[in-house]
C-alpha angles and dihedrals in degrees: 000000000000114000095019126106134191114250097173136015133182137154089231102085097193089058090054090049091054091052090047089058090055089057094044090053088053091051093247113147110236143160135193118235107203117180095166117123107230090210089070102038112148094019113122098235091048095063095115113158120254108222130217108212132196133176112271093249091061098048098103095046092045093049092049091052093048097050111116 
């Protein structure tokens, strides 16, 4: 995904979805990159981070909105 950067990553996919909605509400284009295999959800070795991606030009705005 050239031109896109990760602004948030977590193994808990619903948490990433909630943060995506914050960005959507602020009109920031974003996508979720999920490489987890649902067959192994909850298994220790399957805790691959789900990433929330935005275009490079939106990184600062997205990061400021996602700060806790």
